[in-house]
N, C-alpha and C positions, 0 to 999 in steps of 0.2 A: 568521802567524796564519792560520786557518783562514777562507776567505770562507764564510759560512753559506745563501746566497740568489744566486740569479742575477744579473749586474751587467750588466743591460742597460743602454743611454745614458737617461737620464731625459728623461722628454718634458718640453718648454718652456710646455706647459699646464698650469695653476694646476688643480688638483683642488678641486671646493668641497665644504668637511664636508656632511652630512646635517645640519639642524636637529632631526630627529626624535630620539628612542631607538630602539634597535633590537628586535627581537622575538626571533621563534626561526627559524631560518634552516631548519629542516626542512619549514616548512611552504610554502617555494618550491617547487610541486609542483602541474602539472597536475591539477586535478580529476578531468577527464575523460580522461587519456589515462597518469596516474600518470609522466611524465616529470618530471625537472628543469627548472626553466624556465630562459629565456636569462639569460646574465647581461649585462644593458645598460644601459649610459649610470651606471654605477658612481660614476665622478668627476665626474657633471653636477652633482650634489646634488641632481636633479627624479627621480623616481619616471616611468618612461616614459607619456608621456600618453593614450596607447590604452591602457595595460596590459601587463603583462610577458607574453612571446610563448612560446609552445610550439612544438617544430619541426614541428608537425602541424598548423599555423595556429590555435590559439587567442589569444586575448589575456586575460587574468586580470587582476582588479582586485578589491580588498577587502583589507580593516584587517591580517588575518594576512599576506597577500601583500606588502602595503607594508612590513609589520613586519619581514618576514624580507630583502625588497631591501635596507632598512636595516641590516641585519645586513652581506650583503656589501659595501656602499656604503662603512658605515665601516671593516672591514676592507680593502677595496682603497685607501682614502685613506691608512691607515696604512701598506701598503707602498708605496704614493706616496710618502710623507715618509720612509720608513728607503732610499729610493733617491735622494730629494735629499738625505738629510744624506750620505750616503756617495759622494756626487759631487765629482769634485777641483774643481767650477765654484763659487767663494764663494758667486755670486747663487743656485747650488741650493740651497747649506746656509743663506742667510738665507732664501730660501723657508720650510724646513723649517722653521728656528725660529719663523718666523711663525706656521706650521701648528698647532705644539704649542703652541704661546701659545692660539692660539685654542681649541684642545681642552681646555687646562688652565682656560681661563675657563668653559666650558662644563659640564667635570665638577664643578668646581667650585661649580655654579649649582646642581647635583644634590644637594647636600648628601649626607647618611648611608643616605638612604631607600633600601632599595630597590626595583626596579622594581614596580609595585604592579600590572601588567598579565600579569605570570605566571602559569603556570600552579601550581595549589598542589602537586604534586610536585616542581617544579623547587628548583636549588642556585640562587636567584636573586643575580643582578646589580643593578647599579645603571642603567649606561648601555644595559644589554643584559639580556633577559628572563634570561639563564641566567648565573652566573657563570662558569662552563667559557668562556662566547663572551667573554666579559670578560675572562679571563686570556690567551686567547690575543689580542687585540686590543694587551692590555698590553703583551707581550712583545716585539711590532713596535714600538709607541713607546716601549719601554724601551731595543731595538736601535737606534732613531734618534737617541735621547740620545745612547747611549754613541759612537755613531758621530761625532757631534759634537764631544763631551768628546776622544776620541781626537785629533782633529786641531787641539784648542785653541781651538775656536769656543765663545765664549761664550753659556752659557743663562741666558734670566730665572728670576729666584725663581718666578715661576709654574710655568714647567716642572717644577723641582726639587720645589714641592708636587705639583704632580699626579702623579711619580714615589711620591711618599712616600704617598700617598692610594691609589694603586694596589696597591701594597705589602700597605697597611693592609687593604685589601678581600679582598687573595687571603689573607691571613693569616686574617680573619674566616672567609671560606667556608671554610679548611681545617679551621678550629676546628669548623666547622657538622657537617661529613664526619664528623670524628674522634667527636664527641658522638655521630652515630648509625650508627657504627659502621662504618664505609666509609672507613677509611684507604686500603685497597686500590683504591680507584676510580681509573680513569683521570681525572678531575678531578682529583683530588690532584698528578698529575704534573704541571699544567698551571698549578696555583697556585703551586706551589713553584716552578715555572720563572718565572714572571710577578714573585714575590716577589723571586728572585732577579736577575733580568734589572733591574727597576727600582730594587732596593736598592744591589745588590752585596754584602750581607752573607753572611758563609759560613754563618750560622746555617740559612740554607735550605738549605745540602748538610749539614750536620755536626750538625744540632740534633735533637734526638728525635724528632721528626717531618718532617723534612729528606729531601732525595733519598736520602742513604745508608740509611735508616731505611727507606723506602718499596721501595726494590728489591727487597729479598729477602722485602718482602711482598705484592707485587701480581707478581714475577715468577716463575715456576715454575724449578726445578732445569736442567729440557732447555732454557731459555731464551725460551720461551714466556709473554705476558703470558696472567694467570690466563682471561681471556674465551676465548682461542682463537680469536680474531677479526683475519686480519691487517691490515685496515684498523687496528685500535685497538691493535695491537702495534706499529706503525710511528708511531703516531700518538704513544705513551706514549714510545714511544723517541726520537722526534725531541725532546720535551718533555727528557726526562733528557740531551738532547745538547746543547740551548740552552741549559740550568743550568751544563753543564760550560763552554760557550764565554763563558758571561757572569764566568766567574772562574776562570781558567786557573790561576792561585798557588796555588788550593786542591788539595791532595793527595787522590786518589782512592783508597782502599782498594783491596787488592790484590780482595778477595770481590767487591767492587761493579763495579769493572772486567772482572773474566771474568764476571759474570751480565751485562754489557752489549754485552762480545763475543759470549755465547753468543745474545741477542738478535738481534746483525746476521746470527750465522752461522745463525739460523733462517730470514730471507728469503733467504739466499743457496741454502737448500737446496732451498726451495719453489720457487724460481724456475727457469722451465724456460731451457734454453740458449740460446732466442732471446731473451731478458729477459719472458717473461711472468708476473707475479706475480698466482697466484690469489687470487680475492676470497672467502675464507674466511669463513664465518657472517656476521654484520650486518657491512655495508662497500659502498661502491658498487662497479658491476663495472667500471666505464670512464665516470672524471670526470675530465675534464682539470685541475681544482685539483688533486684526487687524484693525478694523475701529476706537478704541478708540487711537490706535498710528499716524494715518492719522492724527485726529484731533489735537493730538499735535504737530504733525508736522506743519499744519498749522498754527497755533497759534506762532509758532518761527518763520515763517518763516522774519518776520516783522527784522528780527539782520541782515538779508542779503540786507535791506534798498529796498526791493521791487524788484518783479520779471517779467520781460517783459512777457506780453500775447497777444500771436499774433495765428490765428487760420487760416492758409494760406490751401487751396482748398488741397496741397499736402506737408506735411513734413516729409523728407528724413533722419535719424538718420547714419548716415553712419559707424561708429564704431561698435554701437551695434548691425547694420543691420535690423532695423526698417523703416517702410515708414509709415506713417498714411494719409488717406485719407479723404475728408470730401464731401459728395455731398446730399444736399438736406434733412437734417436730418439722413443722414447715414454716420457711422464714422465705417471704416477700419483700418485695421493693417495686414501688410504682415510682416511675417519674415524670413531676408535672412541672420542673420548676425554669428558670430561665435557661436562654441557650447553651451561655457556657464561655461566650467567647471565642477563640482560634482553637481551643481545646473541646467545643461542645459538639456534640454527635444530632443528626437528625431524627429524633427518638421519642418524641413526646406522645406519654401515656404509656411507654414500655413496662413490662411487667415481668420481672427478674423473680425467677425461682430456686429455693436454693435446701439441701436436704442439712443436716449438720455436717457433712464434708464431702457432699454430693450437688456438683455444680447442676441441676437437672437445665435448667434454661435460664445462662449467666448472660450478663452484658459481657460481648465479645471481645472487649477491650479495644487495643490499637496494636498494629506494626511498628516499627522502626520507620519513621518518618519520607525518609528518602525512597520508599518504594511508593510512590505517587498512585500507582493502581489499586493496591490492597489499601491503603490507605483511606483513598474514596471510599473504599467497597464497606472498610469498617466503622466509617463516621455515615454511611447510608441507612436509609429508612430499612430498606429489605434486608439488611441485614440483622434486627433487631424485632423483637417480640412484642410488636406494636403496629398500629395498622396504617393501611393506603389506601388511596383514591386511584382509580385507573393506572395501578400500578406505578406511582408518580413519587419523587420524594417530597416528602415534608419540606416546608417551608424551615426557615432559622426562626424559630418564635419560642415564645413561653405560654405555659398552661395555667390554673387557677386553682386553687384549691376550692371546692363546693362545701364542705362538710364533714365532720368527723365527730365519732363518740369514741367510748371504751374499747366497741368492737367492730367499727367500721370505718371507713373513710370513702369520699367521694371526691374525684378530680375531674376537671373537663378541660379545652381546649378547643378555640375557635378561629384560629389564625394557622393553623397545619395547611389549610387549604381553602380557598374562596370558595364562601358560599356551604360550608361545612362545619357543623358542629359534634363533637367527640365528648362525651361522659363515660369513663371507667369507675366503678364501685365496685369496691372490695368488702367483701366482710367474713368475719371469724365466726363459726357457728357450730356447736356441737361435732368440736373437731375437726371441721373442715373448712378450706377455704373457699368462698363464694367470688368468682370474677364474673362481671356484668359490665361488658362494655357496649354503648351505646353511640351508634355513629349515624346524624339526621344530613339530608343533604339538599341545595335546594333545585334538584335537578336527578332525571335517575343516571347513578355512576356506579360503577364498579368497585364494590368495596370488600376490602380484604383485611384480615387478621393473621397475622405472624404466628407458628409456635415456630422457637429457635432453639432447638434441644443441643447439648454438649454430651449425648448419653445416648444409649442407644433407644430407638422410642418405636414401641409397638402401637400400631395402629387400626382400629376395625371398625367399620362403619356399620351401623345400625341401623335400617330405614332410611329414609331422605332428610332426614335431619337432625340426628344424633350421630355421634361419635364416641368412640372408647378409646382411651390412651393407656400407655403403661410403661412411665419413665423409669430406668434401669439405674442402678450405681450401687452404691454402699447403702444406702437405703431408697426404697423403692415409694413410686408415686403413682398414683390412677387418678384420672382425670374422667368424667363425662360430661360431655359439651354438645351444646343444643344450640337451634338460633331460631329467631322469631320466623324466620323467612326462608323458603328453602335457598339452599349455600351450598356450594360446592365444594367440595375435600381433594386438594391435591397435594398426594407426599413424593416430593421431589429430593435428587441428592443435593446439598449444598455444603459449602465450607463450614466447619468448625471454627472456636474463637480464635484470636489474632495471634495465639501462641506457634501456630502452624494451621495456615490456611490450607494445607493440602490435605487434612486431615477430614473428613468426608462424613455429617451428619444428614439424617432423615430432615428435611424441613418441610413445615407442613404449614399451605397456604388455604384458608377458611374463606371462600369467594360467596358474596350475596353480588349476582350481574344484574345489573338494571334497575337499583332499588333505590329508594329516598330514605328510606329508614331500615337501620337493622339492628339486634341486640344479639350478641354472642354472650354466650351464657355458659360457663364452664364451673365444674365442681370438682376441688382437688381431695383428696384424702390420703395420708400413708398408706403404704400397702404391706402386704405380708413381708 
């Protein structure tokens, strides 16, 4: 049997279950600095007396913060119960049963009413604002109960009733998504997982709205979840694998298995040689819980019977609209695909640059959604290494693939701005990456190409059309930059990626004023 989570020895400390219902975890963000607040005291049952701490010294309190902390506390308690349930010690398993029974009684007291504190737009849960959050918690609770059953540990009737109620709630929430035309939602994957893990009923896989129906609806032929977000892609794949793990006796159709293998291969393709996974579109840039989720995902991939690993010089994902290029230690990704729905960014033709374990110019990711100002920033064109016209945001739009061969790819976009066409061609040649970005407009416009590092950047102007850059890190990158018309180089401070908006980096805006056409050409090579 595949072990789906880490097996660290359980703590002898008894977790204290929160007494309150959970809110919306995205509210767990510092209003001043935009960083996620520290996860402290989650097993204590009590919100920190002086408020939740921010890495910059703040202490934050309020109903929304407390509700978000309670979400994290319920999830942490569920994980601890699962660890106790998997323990070889009978006393630990007895404690797991006791805690599951306590949760069962609390959940029964909630009745069938949805959480009345949730926002209007939310698909509501009962213990939590969101049914999605409840499904994630329910999967962990269901795993704990299953672990106890597998070793013959008896479960009280109340726990069986809890599992039945959680599966029923997942089914009702899934039906609401279907009724609203959102069957392809990432929520559906987790609602299916909750139903499957808590009930053990095969129809959660094989039924008309089960996993086998969801996979071809939500996953594109190139293997990407339809939103094109690294985080939500892995999020959905984890839900699928947890569902399969719950019912290993059910045969997986070849077409579904092939699509799941393609999902895993996508992550392998975009990951650098040193293990960096780019945070494309919405999702945390560098969040410890997300790293733990990736570890869990890696452990479960054995369910697919192996994932082919290939490292071609150029790999194109035509449906999601990403191309990955490798050149002598340099890892590049260009984004040319669909917008990506509510998790898309205004970043068409952005170019992300990585070393083996150095994020020279990464996708900046996204902050917790409740911080509206920083969320707008990290979805904006200005935050990304792409182009803008007249300092305006791009439209929500899609690019297109112009052509590719074994050492190059060309992509374009004609809908980011009215009267503007853009083309980006990337070529691997003699150990270098050559980037040519051409923008043409219907009248003289102010055209700017952005460089957005997450490392120390040294910039040296040579004449009026040449710039040399050095990008620091565990690996060094050197760039030479020229333009076909005179262009202004402006170095200015800007926020780093979304894990900490207060981290200041050097932004470079490369601008051709009053231009109808310009090609910005950069040649990147590994440095000493």
